[in-house]
N, C-alpha and C positions, 0 to 999 in steps of 0.2 A: 472407316468411319468410327467414331469412339463417341459414345454419350458419356459425359461428366457431369457431376454435380459437386458443386464449389462451395465449400463453406469459408467464409473469409472470416478474418480477425481471430484465427485461431492461436493456441498458445506455440504450437510448432505446425512445419510442413510435413504432411503426412498422407498416405492413402488410408482411408479408413473403413475398406471395405466397400458394400453396395449399399446404394440408396434408390428403391425400387430396380430399375433395370440399367442404372448409370454407376458408374465406378466414383464413389464419393471420396473428394480431396480435399483435405484440410488444408489452408493456408494463412500465413500470418499477415499478408499485407492487407489492407482495406479496400472495401469494392469502390475506390474513389478514382477517377481519371484514368480507367483501365489499367490501373495497379494489381488489381486481382487477376485480370486475364494475363498480364505480362508474366506475372509469377507463376501463373497455372502453366503456361507455356514453357518456361524455364525448368519447373520442378518436374513436369512430365518428360521433356526432354532428357533432363539428368538420370531419371528412374530409368527410361527405356533406353537410354544410350543412342540416342540419335540428335543429330543437329538442330538447334532451335527452328532453324529455317525450315525443317520437314514438318512442323506442325503448325495448322492453321485454325483458327477459329472460324468455323463456316456459319454458325446460327448461335445467338444467346449471349451476343455482346453486354448486355445489360441484363443478364438473368443469370439465375445459380446454376442453371441446368444448359450445358452449352455441348454442340457437336462439332467435334474436332475432326478434321482432315489428317490423317498421316500419310505423307508421301515418302516413298523410298526410292533412293537413287545409288543402286551400287551394282555394276555390272557383274561381278564376282558372286553375288548371290541371287536367286530367284525372289520373286516378290511374294511367293507362296511360302518359302523358306524364311523370310523376313516376317511376314504374319505369325508364322508360328512360334519365331522367336519372342516376338512382343507379347502375343498370348500366353507363353510361359511365363514370361518376367511378370507380367499384369498378375498373372494366378499365383506367383510367389510373393508379389508384394501384398495382396489382399489379406493373406493367410497370418 
């Protein structure tokens, strides 16, 4: 699970550090008709180098604070290895 804080209608898409205990993500899309949710999934999938289908919003569909489920499906690597890779990517994106 990953908790994110989404700031819609920003000038550009970017990881903006932490907001309390959540990863802060700035997105250009407005919070209308699920556009920001869709952009959140697309942007995170690109940053984490995973398919969009592996990210699901579990809660917070109409809130800035969202809980995301990251699914991992690759027989070549263990889930622990993939978790470590994603943590490393997130750490490098926040800096």
